[in-house]
PDB file of N, CA, C and O in Angstrom:
ATOM      1  N   MET A   1      45.139  91.108  47.930  1.00  0.00           N
ATOM      2  CA  MET A   1      46.489  91.781  46.954  1.00  0.00           C
ATOM      3  C   MET A   1      46.156  92.929  47.056  1.00  0.00           C
ATOM      4  O   MET A   1      45.002  93.350  46.976  1.00  0.00           O
ATOM      5  N   THR A   2      47.000  93.468  47.218  1.00  0.00           N
ATOM      6  CA  THR A   2      46.999  95.138  47.355  1.00  0.00           C
ATOM      7  C   THR A   2      47.202  95.686  45.871  1.00  0.00           C
ATOM      8  O   THR A   2      47.825  95.089  44.992  1.00  0.00           O
ATOM      9  N   ARG A   3      46.520  97.026  45.729  1.00  0.00           N
ATOM     10  CA  ARG A   3      46.069  97.762  44.712  1.00  0.00           C
ATOM     11  C   ARG A   3      47.805  97.862  43.995  1.00  0.00           C
ATOM     12  O   ARG A   3      47.815  97.698  42.775  1.00  0.00           O
ATOM     13  N   ALA A   4      48.795  98.037  44.461  1.00  0.00           N
ATOM     14  CA  ALA A   4      50.211  98.078  43.650  1.00  0.00           C
ATOM     15  C   ALA A   4      50.695  96.939  43.232  1.00  0.00           C
ATOM     16  O   ALA A   4      51.455  96.912  42.265  1.00  0.00           O
ATOM     17  N   GLU A   5      50.279  95.669  43.986  1.00  0.00           N
ATOM     18  CA  GLU A   5      50.539  94.509  43.517  1.00  0.00           C
ATOM     19  C   GLU A   5      49.643  93.765  42.348  1.00  0.00           C
ATOM     20  O   GLU A   5      50.078  92.755  41.795  1.00  0.00           O
ATOM     21  N   LEU A   6      48.670  94.198  42.091  1.00  0.00           N
ATOM     22  CA  LEU A   6      48.012  94.235  40.997  1.00  0.00           C
ATOM     23  C   LEU A   6      48.510  95.120  39.995  1.00  0.00           C
ATOM     24  O   LEU A   6      48.806  94.642  38.900  1.00  0.00           O
ATOM     25  N   LEU A   7      48.610  96.022  40.154  1.00  0.00           N
ATOM     26  CA  LEU A   7      49.452  96.892  39.007  1.00  0.00           C
ATOM     27  C   LEU A   7      50.815  96.606  38.320  1.00  0.00           C
ATOM     28  O   LEU A   7      51.158  96.847  37.163  1.00  0.00           O
ATOM     29  N   LYS A   8      51.543  95.991  39.402  1.00  0.00           N
ATOM     30  CA  LYS A   8      52.412  95.339  39.092  1.00  0.00           C
ATOM     31  C   LYS A   8      52.547  94.072  38.070  1.00  0.00           C
ATOM     32  O   LYS A   8      53.322  93.936  37.124  1.00  0.00           O
ATOM     33  N   ARG A   9      51.517  93.168  38.578  1.00  0.00           N
ATOM     34  CA  ARG A   9      51.019  91.970  37.707  1.00  0.00           C
ATOM     35  C   ARG A   9      50.588  92.464  36.264  1.00  0.00           C
ATOM     36  O   ARG A   9      50.731  91.764  35.262  1.00  0.00           O
ATOM     37  N   LEU A  10      50.052  93.727  36.257  1.00  0.00           N
ATOM     38  CA  LEU A  10      49.086  93.912  34.981  1.00  0.00           C
ATOM     39  C   LEU A  10      50.396  94.607  34.200  1.00  0.00           C
ATOM     40  O   LEU A  10      50.297  94.477  32.980  1.00  0.00           O
ATOM     41  N   GLY A  11      51.444  95.223  34.578  1.00  0.00           N
ATOM     42  CA  GLY A  11      52.523  95.581  33.972  1.00  0.00           C
ATOM     43  C   GLY A  11      53.456  94.373  33.361  1.00  0.00           C
ATOM     44  O   GLY A  11      54.007  94.370  32.261  1.00  0.00           O
ATOM     45  N   ASN A  12      53.480  93.581  34.140  1.00  0.00           N
ATOM     46  CA  ASN A  12      53.967  92.295  33.467  1.00  0.00           C
ATOM     47  C   ASN A  12      53.621  92.106  32.194  1.00  0.00           C
ATOM     48  O   ASN A  12      54.468  92.154  31.303  1.00  0.00           O
ATOM     49  N   VAL A  13      52.141  91.832  31.921  1.00  0.00           N
ATOM     50  CA  VAL A  13      51.655  91.420  31.084  1.00  0.00           C
ATOM     51  C   VAL A  13      51.152  92.580  29.794  1.00  0.00           C
ATOM     52  O   VAL A  13      50.473  92.232  28.829  1.00  0.00           O
ATOM     53  N   GLN A  14      51.620  93.918  30.014  1.00  0.00           N
ATOM     54  CA  GLN A  14      51.186  95.005  28.983  1.00  0.00           C
ATOM     55  C   GLN A  14      52.246  94.785  27.723  1.00  0.00           C
ATOM     56  O   GLN A  14      51.916  95.383  26.699  1.00  0.00           O
ATOM     57  N   ASP A  15      53.202  94.182  27.669  1.00  0.00           N
ATOM     58  CA  ASP A  15      54.039  94.096  26.871  1.00  0.00           C
ATOM     59  C   ASP A  15      53.947  92.654  25.765  1.00  0.00           C
ATOM     60  O   ASP A  15      54.736  92.511  24.832  1.00  0.00           O
ATOM     61  N   ALA A  16      52.970  91.786  26.051  1.00  0.00           N
ATOM     62  CA  ALA A  16      52.749  90.613  25.920  1.00  0.00           C
ATOM     63  C   ALA A  16      52.344  90.962  24.404  1.00  0.00           C
ATOM     64  O   ALA A  16      51.787  92.005  24.064  1.00  0.00           O
ATOM     65  N   PRO A  17      52.753  89.811  23.475  1.00  0.00           N
ATOM     66  CA  PRO A  17      52.480  90.185  22.037  1.00  0.00           C
ATOM     67  C   PRO A  17      50.461  90.112  21.641  1.00  0.00           C
ATOM     68  O   PRO A  17      49.828  90.690  20.757  1.00  0.00           O
ATOM     69  N   GLN A  18      49.941  89.057  22.845  1.00  0.00           N
ATOM     70  CA  GLN A  18      48.552  89.174  22.473  1.00  0.00           C
ATOM     71  C   GLN A  18      48.144  90.357  22.826  1.00  0.00           C
ATOM     72  O   GLN A  18      46.966  90.514  22.505  1.00  0.00           O
ATOM     73  N   LEU A  19      48.637  91.326  23.386  1.00  0.00           N
ATOM     74  CA  LEU A  19      48.229  92.588  23.894  1.00  0.00           C
ATOM     75  C   LEU A  19      48.682  93.722  23.389  1.00  0.00           C
ATOM     76  O   LEU A  19      48.287  94.802  23.829  1.00  0.00           O
ATOM     77  N   LYS A  20      49.617  93.621  22.345  1.00  0.00           N
ATOM     78  CA  LYS A  20      49.961  94.694  21.517  1.00  0.00           C
ATOM     79  C   LYS A  20      49.098  95.632  20.774  1.00  0.00           C
ATOM     80  O   LYS A  20      48.143  95.305  20.069  1.00  0.00           O
ATOM     81  N   GLY A  21      49.541  96.876  21.006  1.00  0.00           N
ATOM     82  CA  GLY A  21      48.661  98.032  20.655  1.00  0.00           C
ATOM     83  C   GLY A  21      47.650  98.364  21.566  1.00  0.00           C
ATOM     84  O   GLY A  21      46.919  99.325  21.325  1.00  0.00           O
ATOM     85  N   ARG A  22      47.489  97.574  22.760  1.00  0.00           N
ATOM     86  CA  ARG A  22      46.324  97.685  23.613  1.00  0.00           C
ATOM     87  C   ARG A  22      46.881  98.273  25.005  1.00  0.00           C
ATOM     88  O   ARG A  22      47.851  97.715  25.518  1.00  0.00           O
ATOM     89  N   ASP A  23      46.341  99.287  25.568  1.00  0.00           N
ATOM     90  CA  ASP A  23      46.626 100.120  26.552  1.00  0.00           C
ATOM     91  C   ASP A  23      45.835  99.568  27.857  1.00  0.00           C
ATOM     92  O   ASP A  23      44.755 100.072  28.165  1.00  0.00           O
ATOM     93  N   VAL A  24      46.392  98.551  28.587  1.00  0.00           N
ATOM     94  CA  VAL A  24      45.694  97.929  29.441  1.00  0.00           C
ATOM     95  C   VAL A  24      45.852  98.545  30.571  1.00  0.00           C
ATOM     96  O   VAL A  24      45.208  97.967  31.446  1.00  0.00           O
ATOM     97  N   ARG A  25      46.462  99.532  30.991  1.00  0.00           N
ATOM     98  CA  ARG A  25      46.881 100.446  32.220  1.00  0.00           C
ATOM     99  C   ARG A  25      46.013 101.804  32.464  1.00  0.00           C
ATOM    100  O   ARG A  25      45.898 102.476  33.490  1.00  0.00           O
ATOM    101  N   SER A  26      45.578 101.937  31.479  1.00  0.00           N
ATOM    102  CA  SER A  26      45.094 103.605  31.762  1.00  0.00           C
ATOM    103  C   SER A  26      44.014 103.415  32.362  1.00  0.00           C
ATOM    104  O   SER A  26      43.869 104.111  33.367  1.00  0.00           O
ATOM    105  N   ILE A  27      42.964 102.521  32.040  1.00  0.00           N
ATOM    106  CA  ILE A  27      41.725 102.768  32.836  1.00  0.00           C
ATOM    107  C   ILE A  27      41.744 102.019  34.225  1.00  0.00           C
ATOM    108  O   ILE A  27      40.657 101.842  34.775  1.00  0.00           O
ATOM    109  N   THR A  28      42.898 101.564  34.836  1.00  0.00           N
ATOM    110  CA  THR A  28      43.243 101.201  36.077  1.00  0.00           C
ATOM    111  C   THR A  28      42.978 102.387  37.172  1.00  0.00           C
ATOM    112  O   THR A  28      42.759 102.127  38.355  1.00  0.00           O
ATOM    113  N   ALA A  29      43.018 103.578  36.706  1.00  0.00           N
ATOM    114  CA  ALA A  29      42.685 104.762  37.908  1.00  0.00           C
ATOM    115  C   ALA A  29      41.182 104.838  38.269  1.00  0.00           C
ATOM    116  O   ALA A  29      40.819 105.233  39.377  1.00  0.00           O
ATOM    117  N   MET A  30      40.197 104.394  37.168  1.00  0.00           N
ATOM    118  CA  MET A  30      39.252 104.532  37.476  1.00  0.00           C
ATOM    119  C   MET A  30      38.221 103.017  38.317  1.00  0.00           C
ATOM    120  O   MET A  30      37.050 102.989  38.696  1.00  0.00           O
ATOM    121  N   LEU A  31      39.264 101.985  38.341  1.00  0.00           N
ATOM    122  CA  LEU A  31      38.622 101.059  38.950  1.00  0.00           C
ATOM    123  C   LEU A  31      38.810 100.837  40.332  1.00  0.00           C
ATOM    124  O   LEU A  31      39.802 101.213  40.956  1.00  0.00           O
ATOM    125  N   GLY A  32      37.834 100.213  40.813  1.00  0.00           N
ATOM    126  CA  GLY A  32      37.834  99.840  42.285  1.00  0.00           C
ATOM    127  C   GLY A  32      38.669  98.295  42.442  1.00  0.00           C
ATOM    128  O   GLY A  32      38.876  97.482  41.542  1.00  0.00           O
ATOM    129  N   LEU A  33      39.002  98.214  43.673  1.00  0.00           N
ATOM    130  CA  LEU A  33      40.041  96.749  43.842  1.00  0.00           C
ATOM    131  C   LEU A  33      39.467  95.795  43.237  1.00  0.00           C
ATOM    132  O   LEU A  33      40.153  95.085  42.501  1.00  0.00           O
ATOM    133  N   ASP A  34      38.179  95.559  43.381  1.00  0.00           N
ATOM    134  CA  ASP A  34      37.620  94.060  43.008  1.00  0.00           C
ATOM    135  C   ASP A  34      37.519  94.123  41.249  1.00  0.00           C
ATOM    136  O   ASP A  34      37.687  93.074  40.627  1.00  0.00           O
ATOM    137  N   ALA A  35      37.256  95.319  40.564  1.00  0.00           N
ATOM    138  CA  ALA A  35      37.166  95.406  38.993  1.00  0.00           C
ATOM    139  C   ALA A  35      38.527  95.550  38.725  1.00  0.00           C
ATOM    140  O   ALA A  35      38.742  95.139  37.585  1.00  0.00           O
ATOM    141  N   LEU A  36      39.649  95.994  39.330  1.00  0.00           N
ATOM    142  CA  LEU A  36      41.166  95.751  38.906  1.00  0.00           C
ATOM    143  C   LEU A  36      41.411  94.458  39.151  1.00  0.00           C
ATOM    144  O   LEU A  36      42.146  93.896  38.339  1.00  0.00           O
ATOM    145  N   ARG A  37      41.000  93.837  40.044  1.00  0.00           N
ATOM    146  CA  ARG A  37      41.384  92.114  39.951  1.00  0.00           C
ATOM    147  C   ARG A  37      41.131  91.605  38.729  1.00  0.00           C
ATOM    148  O   ARG A  37      41.903  91.053  37.945  1.00  0.00           O
ATOM    149  N   LYS A  38      39.802  91.877  38.621  1.00  0.00           N
ATOM    150  CA  LYS A  38      39.270  91.130  37.455  1.00  0.00           C
ATOM    151  C   LYS A  38      39.804  91.371  36.180  1.00  0.00           C
ATOM    152  O   LYS A  38      39.856  90.508  35.303  1.00  0.00           O
ATOM    153  N   HIS A  39      40.256  92.683  36.041  1.00  0.00           N
ATOM    154  CA  HIS A  39      40.781  93.040  34.919  1.00  0.00           C
ATOM    155  C   HIS A  39      42.407  92.340  34.728  1.00  0.00           C
ATOM    156  O   HIS A  39      42.877  91.719  33.775  1.00  0.00           O
ATOM    157  N   VAL A  40      42.961  92.690  35.927  1.00  0.00           N
ATOM    158  CA  VAL A  40      44.409  91.774  35.597  1.00  0.00           C
ATOM    159  C   VAL A  40      43.904  90.431  35.258  1.00  0.00           C
ATOM    160  O   VAL A  40      44.319  90.109  34.145  1.00  0.00           O
ATOM    161  N   GLU A  41      43.156  89.519  35.805  1.00  0.00           N
ATOM    162  CA  GLU A  41      43.198  88.435  35.348  1.00  0.00           C
ATOM    163  C   GLU A  41      42.404  88.149  34.070  1.00  0.00           C
ATOM    164  O   GLU A  41      42.390  86.976  33.698  1.00  0.00           O
ATOM    165  N   VAL A  42      41.785  89.001  33.394  1.00  0.00           N
ATOM    166  CA  VAL A  42      41.018  88.912  32.102  1.00  0.00           C
ATOM    167  C   VAL A  42      42.557  89.014  31.183  1.00  0.00           C
ATOM    168  O   VAL A  42      42.809  88.243  30.257  1.00  0.00           O
ATOM    169  N   CYS A  43      43.444  90.060  31.623  1.00  0.00           N
ATOM    170  CA  CYS A  43      44.527  90.541  30.647  1.00  0.00           C
ATOM    171  C   CYS A  43      45.598  89.587  30.946  1.00  0.00           C
ATOM    172  O   CYS A  43      46.455  89.398  30.083  1.00  0.00           O
ATOM    173  N   GLU A  44      45.664  88.867  32.234  1.00  0.00           N
ATOM    174  CA  GLU A  44      46.981  87.579  32.111  1.00  0.00           C
ATOM    175  C   GLU A  44      46.238  86.500  31.208  1.00  0.00           C
ATOM    176  O   GLU A  44      46.878  85.973  30.298  1.00  0.00           O
ATOM    177  N   ALA A  45      45.156  86.218  31.387  1.00  0.00           N
ATOM    178  CA  ALA A  45      44.208  85.201  30.666  1.00  0.00           C
ATOM    179  C   ALA A  45      44.490  85.300  29.131  1.00  0.00           C
ATOM    180  O   ALA A  45      44.602  84.248  28.500  1.00  0.00           O
ATOM    181  N   ALA A  46      44.616  86.543  28.472  1.00  0.00           N
ATOM    182  CA  ALA A  46      44.483  86.999  27.045  1.00  0.00           C
ATOM    183  C   ALA A  46      46.309  86.771  26.973  1.00  0.00           C
ATOM    184  O   ALA A  46      46.758  85.996  26.128  1.00  0.00           O
ATOM    185  N   ALA A  47      46.979  87.299  27.650  1.00  0.00           N
ATOM    186  CA  ALA A  47      48.600  87.225  27.516  1.00  0.00           C
ATOM    187  C   ALA A  47      49.045  85.291  27.119  1.00  0.00           C
ATOM    188  O   ALA A  47      49.653  84.777  26.181  1.00  0.00           O
ATOM    189  N   ALA A  48      48.330  84.668  28.448  1.00  0.00           N
ATOM    190  CA  ALA A  48      48.397  83.037  28.571  1.00  0.00           C
ATOM    191  C   ALA A  48      48.156  82.426  26.960  1.00  0.00           C
ATOM    192  O   ALA A  48      48.925  81.730  26.297  1.00  0.00           O
ATOM    193  N   ARG A  49      47.090  82.843  26.678  1.00  0.00           N
ATOM    194  CA  ARG A  49      46.668  81.906  25.272  1.00  0.00           C
ATOM    195  C   ARG A  49      47.823  82.176  24.136  1.00  0.00           C
ATOM    196  O   ARG A  49      47.893  81.308  23.266  1.00  0.00           O
ATOM    197  N   GLY A  50      48.449  82.933  24.071  1.00  0.00           N
ATOM    198  CA  GLY A  50      49.195  82.995  22.790  1.00  0.00           C
ATOM    199  C   GLY A  50      50.616  82.010  23.475  1.00  0.00           C
ATOM    200  O   GLY A  50      51.562  81.770  22.724  1.00  0.00           O
ATOM    201  N   ASN A  51      50.628  81.542  24.813  1.00  0.00           N
ATOM    202  CA  ASN A  51      52.002  80.668  25.000  1.00  0.00           C
ATOM    203  C   ASN A  51      51.800  79.330  24.610  1.00  0.00           C
ATOM    204  O   ASN A  51      52.724  78.520  24.681  1.00  0.00           O
TER     205      ASN A  51
END
């Protein structure tokens, strides 16, 4: 998966109620591709817990 695709996935969960008040995208500039992938997975899991 490309960096752009991962950032798009992250953008989709940014506004989830479970992540309200947290900026989950600002750290992405410092993350390598593997770390970004893991970050996206963790954020998606957190957003899914509220569904």
